[in-house]
C-alpha positions in Angstrom: 157.0 77.3 -18.6 154.2 78.1 -16.2 153.8 81.5 -14.7 152.3 82.6 -11.4 151.0 85.9 -10.0 151.5 86.7 -6.4 148.8 89.1 -5.0 148.9 91.0 -1.8 152.6 90.9 -1.4 153.8 93.0 1.5 155.4 96.2 0.2 158.5 95.8 2.5 158.9 92.2 1.2 158.8 93.5 -2.4 161.4 96.1 -1.6 163.7 93.6 0.0 163.3 91.3 -3.0 164.1 94.3 -5.3 167.2 95.2 -3.3 168.4 91.5 -3.2 167.8 91.1 -6.9 169.8 94.3 -7.6 172.6 93.1 -5.3 172.8 89.8 -7.3 172.5 91.6 -10.7 169.2 89.9 -11.5 165.6 90.9 -12.2 163.1 90.6 -9.4 161.4 87.8 -11.3 164.7 85.9 -11.7 165.5 86.5 -8.0 162.1 85.1 -7.0 162.6 82.1 -9.2 166.1 81.5 -7.7 164.7 81.8 -4.1 161.8 79.4 -4.9 164.1 76.9 -6.6 166.5 76.9 -3.6 163.7 76.5 -1.1 162.0 73.7 -2.9 165.1 71.8 -4.0 166.2 71.0 -0.5 166.1 67.5 0.7 162.9 67.1 2.8 163.7 66.2 6.4 163.5 62.5 7.1 160.9 61.5 9.7 162.7 60.8 12.9 162.4 58.1 15.5 160.7 59.7 18.5 161.9 57.1 21.0 165.5 57.6 19.8 165.3 61.4 20.0 163.9 61.2 23.6 166.6 58.7 24.6 169.4 60.9 23.1 167.9 64.0 24.8 167.9 62.5 28.3 171.0 60.2 28.0 173.4 62.7 29.5 171.2 62.9 32.7 171.4 59.1 33.1 168.7 56.6 33.8 166.9 55.4 36.9 166.0 51.9 38.1 162.3 51.5 38.8 161.2 48.8 41.3 159.4 45.8 40.0 155.9 45.8 41.3 154.5 42.5 42.4 151.2 41.7 40.8 148.4 39.3 41.8 147.7 36.4 39.5 145.1 37.0 36.8 141.5 35.9 37.6 140.1 33.0 35.7 138.2 33.9 32.5 134.4 33.7 32.8 132.8 30.4 31.6 129.9 30.4 29.2 128.9 26.8 29.9 125.7 27.4 31.7 
């Protein structure tokens, strides 16, 4: 088993850890291990589809119809014959 040392731990955080450990009937070390395990064993969030998220966010508002803009024909590409 590996061990770690946590330096510069805020005193109020250490106190809260001690109280929570006592509430659960565990040592501070065991409580910290449980907290770390719970935090790191969660399923990582799956990357979302940005377009679907935006669509879902604005779907209740409804859509709009944009006019079709007429365009001029494309110009002829330059020739390199000369």
